[in-house]
N, C-alpha and C positions, 0 to 999 in steps of 0.2 A: 370720716369713717366710711370705708368702702365695704358694701354689703355683698359684693360678688365673691362667691366661693369657688368658681370654676378653676382658677389656678391651683388651689389647694386640693381639689378633688383630682385633678390631672396628676399631680405629684404623688398623692396618697395611693392612687390606683396602680401606680407603677411599683410601689413598695409593699403593699399589703393585699391580702385576699379576704380576710375577715371583715364583714360589714361593721362590726363594733370597733375594730382597730382603725378602719378607714374613717369612721365618724369621729373617733377620739382625736386622731391625727389632724383632721381637717379643722375641727373646732378649736383645738388648742393652738394651732399655728395661726388661725385667723385672729383669735383673741390676743395672742402675743403681738401681732402686727397692728391691731386696731384699737384695743381697749386702753382706757386711761383710769387712773385712780380717782374715784369719786370724791375723795377727801381733798386732794391737792392738785389734781389735773395732770400729774406726770404719767408717762406711759408705764403700764404694768410690766413687771418682770416675772419670768417663769421659774418656778422651783425645778430642781432636778427630778427626773422621772422617779415614780414610786415614793415620793415624799408623803408621809402619812397625813391625811386629812387635807393638806394644803396643795393648791395648784399654782397660784400666782400671788405676788406680793408687791408692795410698794414701801420703800424706806424713806420716801420724801427727801431724798438726799440733795435734790436740787431746789428745795424750797426753804428759803431762809426763815420764813415765818413759822415753821414747825419747830416747837421748842425742843422736842426730843426726837431727832432724826433717826435714831437707831430703833425706835419703836415701830415695828412692822405692821402694816395693814394687810391682813391675810384674806385670800379669796379661794373659793372652791368653785370650779366650773361644772355645770350640768347642762346637757343639751338634749334636744329631742327633735325628731322630724315629724312627729305627730303633734297635733295641736287642737284641743277641743275648742269649740266656737266661743266658749265663755271664759277662757283663761288658760293658764298653764295647768299641767296635770295636778290632780288633787294631792298626789303623793310624790315626793322626790326621793328616789332610792339612793342610799349611801352605803359605803362599805366600812366595816370595822366599828361596830357600836361602842365597844369599850373605849377605844381611843377617842371617838367623838364625844362620849360622855365625860371623859377626863377633861377634854378641851372646854366643854360647856361648863363644867363645875368650876374651872379655873378662870372663866371669863375669856378664854382664848379660842372659842369656836369661830371659824372664818365667816365672813360675809359670803353670800352666794351670788354667782353669776348664772342666770338661767337664759339659755339661748333656744330659740325655735328657728329651724331652717327648713327650706323646701329642697328636697333632694333633686327633684326633676328640674326645677328652675336654677338650682345651685346658687341659692342666695339666702342670706339671713333675713328673716321676716320680723322677729320680735326679740327683744332683750329686756330682762328684768333683773334689777339688783335687789337682794334682800339684805338689809343692814344687819350685821351680826348682833347689834345691841337689841334688836327687836325679836330675836329668836328665843322664846322661852323654853325651859326644860320640857314642858308639856307637849311641845311640837315634835320632839325626838322620841321615836318609839322603836324598840328592838324588833327585828324580824325573827322568825323561827330559827333556832340554832341548827347547824348542820348535823346530820345524823351520825351515829356511831361508826358507820361504814365510810364516811367521807374522809378525804385526806386531811382536812382541817376540822376534825371532829369538835363540835361545840362552838365553832366560830359563828358570830352573829353579825349580820348587816343591820341596817336601820332604815327607817323611813322618816322623812320630814313631812308633817301634815300641814299642808298649805293653809287650811282654814284656821290653824292655830297661830298664824303670823298676822299681827295687826296690819291693817291697810296702810297705816302711816309708814311702816317699814318696807313697803314694796315700792321701788323706784324704777319706773320704766325708762330705758334709754333708747329703745327702738320700739315703735308701734306700727304694725302692719306695713313694714318696709320704710317707715319714715323715722329718721334719726332725731331724737330729742336734743335741743340745744344744750351744749355742755354746761353753760352757766346755770341752766335750770336744774340739771342733775346735781351739780355741786351744791347749789342752794338747798335742795331737798335733803341731801345727805347731811349737811350741817344742821338742818332743822331737826332731823331724827336724833342726831347726837346730842343736841341741846335737850330734847325731851327725855331721852333714855339714859343719860349719863348717871352713873352711880355704881354701887357694888353689884355683883351678880344677883344677890338676893333682892336688892331694890329693883333691878331691871326686870327680874322675873315677876314680881308683884305688879310693876307698872305695865308690863305687857299684858298681863291677865286682866287688869282693870280696863286697859285700852281696848282689849278684845270685847269686853262686855259693852263698853260705850259704843263701839263700832256697830253693834247690833241694835242699839236703841234709836228712837227717833231723834231728830235734831234738838228737840227740847225734851228733857227727861228729869226725873226726880231722884233723890237719894234712895228712896224706897225701891225704885226700879233696879238700882245696883244691888241693894240689900237682897233682892229676890234671888240673886245668884250666890247667896252665902253658902248654901249646901255644896255647890260645885267647887267653890274655893276651899271649903273645908276638906273636900276629898283631895285636892291638890296639895294642901298644906295641913296635914293631920296633926302636926305638933304645934300648930299655932292656935291658941285659945282666945284670940282677940281679933277675929276676922273683921268685925264691923269697924273696929278702930283702924285696922289697916286699910279698909276701904276708904274711910274718911281721909286718912293720911295721904293716900295716893291721889284721891280726887283733888286735894289741896295742892299737891305737887303739880298735877296736870293743869290746874287753874293758874298757878303761879307762872308756869312755863308757857301759857297762852294756848294750850290745846283745847281747853273748855273755858266757859265763862260762868261764874256763879251769879245768878240773877235774884237770889233771895228766896226765903221760905222753902228751903230745901230743893230748889230747882236749879238746873244747869242748862246751858246752851252750848251746842257744838259750834266752833268757829268754822266758817265756810272755807 
């Protein structure tokens, strides 16, 4: 993986004037040339321009071990040249809230590729994958609709709230200019798929319980998780068995090796 962006900037500057168009052109072309599918390791392919929600995909067509090669793995690319010292921006801006919500409800929302690059040095500094299975509905929030005077009156973009994404679903592939081993990225992707597999509803609940566990100490109790019952009730107002769902999802997370039950209502996070 070559982190040098100089050739891409040289080409883009000859074709575009707008900084946003230059940035989009540079990062998309770099991604097409350098990024691989974290599920099977094949090089990613790019969708046609203006494809709704999706930017890149992999059809696993050269991987015999994939049972259903026509099932696409979809990705959306987001990039920034600013980078807070403690992580990626707290909010990732997207376009087309209604389309994104339809994808989310159907379980077809794409995984995210987040890039941080330095304009002056013309190089990629950080890269983070957000596995689509770990993106709960609570992380997608609509922005204010366009005014009545706007050409696209009523249109809404959206924001992805990073603090609503479980740590488990965040997979770095570049950190401070150092490329993560490909085998490590593929193994982490497979781990997330094992933990989060299920229906959209099951994944939503599992993500929310995982988010609660993320904020607890390494050793915690069932009562610690119960303490978030009111927040879960706000997220799932039509569910009248919140504690049952908590216990169910903790059991799933235990069976999948994410946490360990040590007895007497106590749990331990795996290192």
